[in-house]
C-alpha positions as CSV (number, residue, x, y, z in Angstrom):
1,X,118.1,13.4,110.7
2,X,119.6,14.6,114.0
3,X,118.3,13.5,117.3
4,X,117.4,16.0,120.0
5,X,120.0,16.6,122.6
6,X,119.2,17.4,126.2
7,X,120.6,20.8,127.4
8,X,122.1,19.2,130.5
9,X,125.0,18.0,128.3
10,X,124.3,14.3,128.0
11,X,122.2,11.6,129.6
12,X,119.3,12.6,131.9
13,X,120.2,12.9,135.5
14,X,119.7,9.6,137.4
15,X,117.3,9.6,140.2
16,X,118.6,8.3,143.5
17,X,117.1,7.4,146.8
18,X,118.3,9.3,149.9
19,X,120.5,6.3,150.7
20,X,122.4,6.7,147.4
21,X,120.8,3.8,145.6
22,X,119.9,4.4,142.0
23,X,116.3,4.1,141.0
24,X,116.6,1.6,138.1
25,X,112.8,1.7,137.4
26,X,112.8,5.4,136.6
27,X,115.9,4.9,134.4
28,X,114.1,2.2,132.6
29,X,111.0,4.4,132.3
30,X,113.0,7.2,130.7
31,X,114.7,4.8,128.3
32,X,111.3,3.3,127.4
33,X,109.9,6.8,126.6
34,X,112.9,7.7,124.5
35,X,112.7,4.4,122.5
36,X,108.9,5.0,122.0
37,X,109.6,8.4,120.5
38,X,112.3,7.0,118.3
39,X,110.1,4.2,117.0
40,X,107.2,6.6,116.5
41,X,109.4,8.9,114.4
42,X,110.8,6.0,112.4
43,X,107.3,4.6,111.6
44,X,105.8,7.9,110.6
45,X,105.3,8.4,106.9
46,X,107.7,10.8,105.2
47,X,106.5,14.3,105.5
48,X,104.0,13.7,108.3
49,X,106.1,14.6,111.3
50,X,109.7,15.0,110.0
51,X,111.2,16.6,113.1
52,X,110.9,17.0,116.8
53,X,111.8,20.2,118.7
54,X,114.5,20.2,121.3
55,X,112.7,19.9,124.7
56,X,113.5,19.4,128.3
57,X,111.2,18.0,131.0
58,X,111.6,18.7,134.7
59,X,109.6,18.1,137.9
60,X,109.1,20.8,140.6
61,X,107.5,20.5,144.0
62,X,104.0,21.2,142.6
63,X,104.2,20.7,138.8
64,X,105.7,19.0,135.8
65,X,107.2,21.5,133.3
66,X,108.0,20.9,129.7
67,X,110.0,23.5,127.7
68,X,110.4,23.2,124.0
69,X,112.4,25.4,121.6
70,X,110.3,26.7,118.9
71,X,112.1,29.8,117.4
72,X,110.1,31.7,114.9
73,X,106.9,29.8,115.4
74,X,103.8,31.9,116.1
75,X,101.5,30.7,118.9
76,X,98.6,30.2,116.5
77,X,100.7,27.5,114.7
78,X,101.2,25.5,117.9
79,X,98.7,23.1,119.5
80,X,99.2,21.7,123.1
81,X,96.9,18.8,124.0
82,X,96.6,16.4,126.9
83,X,95.1,13.0,126.3
84,X,95.0,10.9,129.4
85,X,98.5,11.4,130.8
86,X,100.2,12.0,127.4
87,X,101.1,15.6,126.6
88,X,101.3,16.3,122.9
89,X,102.8,19.5,121.3
90,X,102.3,19.8,117.6
91,X,102.5,22.5,115.0
92,X,103.9,23.7,111.7
93,X,106.5,26.1,110.6
94,X,106.0,27.6,107.1
95,X,108.5,29.9,105.5
96,X,109.1,31.0,102.0
97,X,112.4,30.0,100.6
98,X,114.3,33.1,99.6
99,X,117.8,31.8,98.8
100,X,119.1,28.6,97.1
101,X,119.3,26.7,100.4
102,X,117.0,26.9,103.3
103,X,119.0,26.1,106.5
104,X,116.1,26.3,109.0
105,X,113.7,23.5,109.6
106,X,110.2,23.9,108.2
107,X,107.1,21.7,108.0
108,X,105.3,19.9,110.7
109,X,106.7,19.0,114.1
110,X,105.5,16.9,117.0
111,X,106.7,16.2,120.6
112,X,105.0,13.7,122.9
113,X,105.7,13.0,126.6
114,X,104.0,10.7,129.0
115,X,103.4,12.3,132.4
116,X,103.1,10.4,135.6
117,X,99.6,10.0,137.1
118,X,98.2,12.5,139.6
119,X,98.0,15.6,137.5
120,X,95.5,18.5,137.6
121,X,94.4,18.7,133.9
122,X,92.1,21.6,134.5
123,X,94.8,24.1,135.4
124,X,97.5,23.5,132.7
125,X,99.3,26.6,131.5
126,X,101.2,27.1,128.3
127,X,103.2,30.2,127.3
128,X,105.3,30.9,124.2
129,X,107.8,33.6,124.8
130,X,111.1,34.3,123.0
131,X,110.9,31.1,121.0
132,X,110.5,28.8,124.0
133,X,107.2,27.1,124.7
134,X,106.7,26.4,128.4
135,X,103.9,24.0,129.5
136,X,103.3,23.8,133.2
137,X,101.1,20.8,134.3
138,X,100.2,21.1,138.0
139,X,100.3,18.0,140.2
140,X,97.0,17.0,141.8
141,X,96.8,17.8,145.5
142,X,97.0,14.1,146.5
143,X,100.1,13.6,144.3
144,X,102.2,16.3,145.9
145,X,104.9,15.6,148.4
146,X,104.1,16.4,151.9
147,X,105.9,16.1,155.2
148,X,104.6,13.5,157.6
149,X,105.2,14.2,161.3
150,X,106.4,11.3,163.3
151,X,104.6,10.8,166.5
152,X,106.1,9.6,169.7
153,X,105.7,5.9,170.5
154,X,104.0,4.6,173.6
155,X,105.7,5.6,176.8
């Protein structure tokens, strides 16, 4: 079974502070999420969730975005759910085998991602177009970055 590969061409980008210091905690958090997915897949009974779609996660100014490759999967066969701060994308691809060997993946799939706190769960959007599922989870107003004006000190 092959493991998903990020489109960026390797390991996820490291987050750094403005001073050039690496954020080790976020690296550990990413590693923890990946190990959790690996253990979950290894512990699943055979045939229950045999594969995970290729997916990428990114953060914008006002939302968290998850894009998953689901070529040939109709939207009625995909379920997107949010439980607490865990986003879960599940579904199934069914295809009749026409030749001797079926090269495409079939069966059930599952992708899970733990989102940071401070999300607006009432305004989540999901769209499946051209074989790519895009889920946009807006950040709550208090979780968004904002510029703080610096006042002048006492004169």
